[in-house]
C-alpha positions in Angstrom: 11.6 -9.2 -11.4 14.7 -7.3 -10.1 14.5 -4.9 -7.2 15.7 -2.1 -9.4 12.9 -2.6 -12.0 10.2 -2.7 -9.3 11.1 0.8 -8.3 10.3 2.3 -11.7 6.9 0.8 -12.2 4.7 3.7 -11.1 1.0 4.7 -11.1 -1.2 7.6 -10.0 -3.7 6.2 -7.6 -6.0 7.1 -4.7 -4.9 5.6 -1.5 -5.5 5.8 2.2 -2.5 7.3 3.9 -1.5 7.7 7.6 1.8 9.4 8.3 3.7 9.6 11.6 7.0 11.3 11.9 9.7 9.3 13.6 13.1 10.1 15.1 15.9 7.8 13.8 16.1 6.2 17.3 12.4 5.3 17.2 12.8 3.9 13.7 15.7 1.7 14.9 13.8 0.6 18.0 10.8 -0.4 15.9 13.0 -2.5 13.6 14.6 -4.2 16.6 11.1 -4.9 18.0 10.0 -6.5 14.7 13.2 -8.7 14.6 12.6 -9.8 18.3 8.9 -10.4 17.8 7.8 -7.7 20.2 5.9 -5.9 17.6 4.2 -7.0 14.3 5.1 -5.2 11.1 1.6 -5.8 9.7 -1.3 -3.6 10.2 -3.9 -5.3 8.1 -6.7 -6.3 10.5 -8.5 -8.5 8.1 -5.8 -10.5 6.4 -2.9 -11.8 8.4 0.1 -12.4 6.1 0.1 -16.2 6.1 -3.6 -16.3 5.3 -3.2 -14.2 2.2 -0.6 -16.5 0.8 -2.7 -19.6 1.5 -5.8 -18.1 0.0 -4.0 -16.9 -3.2 -2.4 -20.4 -3.6 -5.8 -22.1 -3.2 -7.4 -19.7 -5.7 -4.6 -20.2 -8.2 -5.1 -24.0 -8.2 -8.9 -23.6 -8.3 -8.6 -21.2 -11.2 -6.8 -23.9 -13.3 -9.8 -26.2 -12.8 -12.7 -23.8 -12.6 -12.0 -20.2 -13.6 -15.6 -19.0 -13.0 -15.8 -20.5 -9.5 -12.5 -19.0 -8.5 -13.6 -15.6 -9.7 -16.8 -15.8 -7.7 -14.9 -16.8 -4.6 -12.5 -14.0 -5.0 -15.4 -11.5 -5.3 -17.0 -13.0 -2.2 -13.8 -12.7 -0.3 -13.4 -9.1 -1.2 -17.0 -8.4 0.0 -16.3 -10.1 3.3 -13.1 -8.0 3.7 -15.1 -4.8 3.1 -17.7 -5.9 5.7 -15.0 -6.7 8.3 -13.4 -3.3 7.7 -16.7 -1.6 8.0 -17.3 -3.5 11.3 -13.9 -2.4 12.6 -15.0 1.0 11.7 -13.6 4.4 12.7 -11.2 3.1 15.3 -9.0 1.3 12.7 -9.3 4.0 10.0 -8.5 6.8 12.5 -5.9 9.1 11.1 -6.1 7.8 7.5 -6.8 10.3 4.7 -7.7 9.5 1.2 -5.1 11.1 -1.1 -3.9 11.0 -4.7 -0.4 9.5 -4.8 2.2 8.6 -7.3 3.3 5.3 -6.1 5.9 2.6 -6.9 7.4 -0.4 -5.0 10.2 2.0 -4.0 8.3 5.0 -2.7 5.5 7.4 -3.1 4.8 11.1 -3.8 1.9 12.9 -2.3 0.7 16.5 -1.7 0.8 17.6 2.0 -0.3 20.8 3.7 2.9 21.1 5.7 6.5 20.8 4.4 8.6 18.1 6.2 12.3 18.4 6.2 14.3 16.3 3.7 15.8 13.3 5.6 12.9 13.1 8.0 11.7 9.5 8.7 8.0 8.6 8.7 6.0 5.5 9.6 3.7 5.2 6.6 0.5 3.2 6.8 -0.9 2.7 3.4 -4.4 1.4 2.3 -4.7 0.2 -1.3 -8.1 0.8 -2.8 -10.5 -0.7 -3.9 -9.2 -4.0 -2.4 -8.6 -2.5 1.1 -5.2 -4.0 1.5 -3.2 -2.3 4.3 0.6 -2.1 4.4 3.1 -0.6 6.9 6.3 0.8 5.6 8.9 3.4 6.7 10.0 6.2 4.4 12.4 9.0 4.2 11.6 12.4 2.8 13.9 12.8 -0.3 12.3 15.8 -1.9 9.9 18.6 -1.0 8.5 21.0 -3.7 6.2 23.9 -3.0 3.1 23.8 -5.2 1.6 27.0 -6.9 -1.9 25.9 -5.8 -0.7 25.6 -2.2 0.8 22.8 -0.2 3.8 20.7 -1.0 4.7 17.8 -3.2 6.6 15.4 -0.9 8.5 12.4 -2.2 9.2 9.5 0.2 11.7 6.7 -0.5 10.7 3.4 1.3 13.6 2.6 3.6 11.9 -0.5 5.0 9.0 -2.7 3.9 8.4 -6.4 4.3 8.9 -8.5 1.2 5.3 -9.7 1.4 4.0 -6.2 1.5 6.2 -5.1 -1.3 4.8 -8.0 -3.4 1.3 -6.9 -2.6 2.1 -3.4 -3.6 3.6 -4.5 -6.9 0.6 -6.7 -7.7 -1.7 -3.8 -6.9 0.3 -1.5 -9.2 0.1 -4.0 -12.1 -3.6 -4.5 -11.6 -4.2 -0.8 -11.6 -2.1 -0.3 -14.7 -4.1 -3.0 -16.5 -7.4 -1.3 -15.5 -6.0 2.1 -16.7 -5.0 0.6 -20.1 -8.3 -1.1 -20.5 -10.1 2.2 -19.7 -8.1 4.2 -22.1 -8.8 1.6 -24.9 -12.5 1.9 -24.3 -12.3 5.7 -24.5 -10.5 5.5 -27.9 -13.1 3.2 -29.5 
């Protein structure tokens, strides 16, 4: 799928969000640290990037032979992930808030209490529910609209995200869209 098409596939979803404003120099330094291996761009404490790819590849092959067993293993893996996150507890989840977001592979829009300045850069840690998948990205504020009910609708454009994390985000969006379509079909019948 082209990069351009990915940006337009959007959903409304509840996510865990942690925002940290960054000066442009801090942002550039973080990117340099990632390139030099001084810092890791992944925050997921449960699933290092290579393990996710391996597990998905094993599951895909198993699904071709035994669909039910693959489904059971996937459910067990998700349960283990939740247990590990619970054990990691408050320290890892510190600073995250559960919010409603309009999200795509190219950015997100959320309601915030305070209005950031357009052009401001943020380090964005994102937790995708219910799978508890955590991503790190950097975003730039591209729009701020005051809400009648209070607060501000803030739109962020992702200016940096790993390809692996963007793929996870796209997969999550597609899964959520399928669930939303299935739910709307049940309501109509």
